[in-house]
N, C-alpha and C positions, 0 to 999 in steps of 0.2 A: 662254367656257371651259366645257368639259364637266365636269359635277359628278361626283365620285366618290361612290358610294353609301356612306353612313355607317351601320354596323351599331349597333344599340342596345346597346353593350357596358357601359354604366354605368347600370343601373336605379337609381332613387332608393332609398336605404336605408330600411328600416323604422324608424319612430320608436323610439328607445331613450333611456334616460337618459344614455347615453354620447355620443350625437350631438346632444343638445339643447345649443344655444348659451346658456349661463347668463346672461351679461350681469349685471344686478343681482339675479338670482334664485339666487345661490349657496346661501343658507340654505334656500330652498325645495327646491332640488335635493338637498341633503344630507338633508333631511327625507324626501323621496320615496325616496331610496336606503335609508334606514332602514325605511321602510314596506315596500318591496319585499323587504327582508331579514327581515321579520316582527318588527321592533324598534320599532314605533310602537303606542302603547297607546290612542290616542283612537278613539272610535267613528266619528268623521267628520272628514275633512280636506277643507276647501272652498277651491277656487281660483277667483279671478275676475280678469277682465281683458278688454281690448278685443279685437276680432277681429284675428288676426295676432300676438297676444302669445305664443302657444305653448301655450295651454291644452289644445287637442286633442292636440297632440304628446305632452304629459306624460301625459294620460289614456290614450292608446293605448300609451305606453311601459309603463305600470303594469298594463294590462289583463290581461296574461298572467302576473301574479305571484300570482294568487289573491285579489286585491283587487277588490271590486265597485266599478264606476265608473258615473258618471252625468254626461253632458255636457249643456250647454244646458238646465239645469234650469228656466229661466224659460219654456221652451216646453212643459213637461209639461202634459198635460190632467189632468182630475180623477183619473182612474184611475192615471195615472203618478205624481201627487203622493202618492196613498195608498200606492202600492207603494214609493216612496222613503221615505216616513215609516216604514213597517213594516220596511224594510231597515235603516234606521239603528237602530231599536229592537232588532232581532235582533242587529246588530253589537255594540251596547252590552251585551247579555246574554251573548253568546258570546265576546266579546273580539276580534271582527273589526273591520274598518275599511271604511267606505264613502268612496271618493274621488269627490267631486262637484265640478262646475264650472259657472260661469255668467258672464254678462257684467257682473253687478253684485254688490256685497256683499250678504250675506244680508238685511239689514234693508230693502233696496230692491227685493227680488225680488217680482214679482206672483204670490205663492204663498199658500197657506193659512198662517195665523199659526203653527200648531203645527209646520209643516214649516220655516218660516223660522227658528224658534227652535232646532230641532234642527240645522239646517245651521250655526248659530253655536255649537253645543256645543263643538266641538273647535277646532283651529287654523284660522285663516282667513288666506290669503295672496293678495295681489294679484300676479298674474304681470305683470311689467313688460316692456314691449317694449324691444327693443334701441335704443340711441342710434345716431346716424349713424356715429359713430366705431366702435362695436361692429359695425355692419352692414358697414362697410368692411373691418374685420379678418376678419369671417366670409367675405366675398366672396373676399378674397385667400387665406385659408386653404383654403376649399373648392375654389377653382380649383386651387391647388397639389395638393390631394389627388387631383384628377381629371387631373393632368398638364398643366394649362393654365397658361401664363404670362400673368398679368394685371398690367398696369401700374397705378400709382396713378391716373393720369388716366382710364383705362378704368373703374376701380372708381368714381371720382367721377362720371363720366358716367352710369353705370348707376344709381347712387343718385339722380340728378337726373331720370331719365327713365322709370323702371319702378316698379312696386309694390315696396315695400321690406320686406314680411314675408319671413321666412326661406324659406317654401315657394315664393313667387314668385321670389325670388332664385335658389333652386336650380333652378327650371324654366328661368330665363333662361340660367343656366350650361349646362344641358343643351343648349339651343338653340344657344348659341355654340359648344359643343364639336362638335355635329353640323355646323354651318355651316363651322367651321374645317377639319374633316376633309374635307367635301365639296369645298370650294374649294381645299384644300391651301394655306391662308394662315394666318398667325399671327393671334391675337386682338388687333387694333389698333383704334383709334377708327373708321377707315373701315369695317372689317368689322363692328364693333358697330352702326354706323348702318345698314348694309345689312341686317344680321340683324334689327334691330328693325323696319325697314320691312316685312320679310317677315311679321311678326306682326300688322301693322295690317290691319283688315278692309277 
């Protein structure tokens, strides 16, 4: 069958607090909304969590709100650690906030002791990854937003066969959307298997 060219009509949305899937992070999301609205008083707010938990999404969502952000703090070199140390001190003196994130809680970071203590000054939140049930709900809801009809068995198959962080699931939905349009076929299990084979090296 000849494929129909699929135009990229659905670019991935920019990370915002509104399109973050909260899961067990509802309290953190509310805190970040207050921060974005200028209603957070602590000099530092520190987020930590495993890769794929949504840390980078949240920092990028807050970056345009006048908040100073610092991601992957455990990778900072000596100069970067000094700069972050002084940024937190300035925020404390001026009433601003530094939003920082890393893969571990402050006490476990391979950083200068004075910087570790400052990262623990304010609120510290673990960003919790979505459960499988929450990922399934995300897949179904995001597919519906894109105009795709996704059955429960397709969602279960995807969760068992692809990376399950939200960014990867969104990319898979993009690929399924394009494949469905090109082949002019609905998103069924046979189409999903075919589309995933296309992604294999």
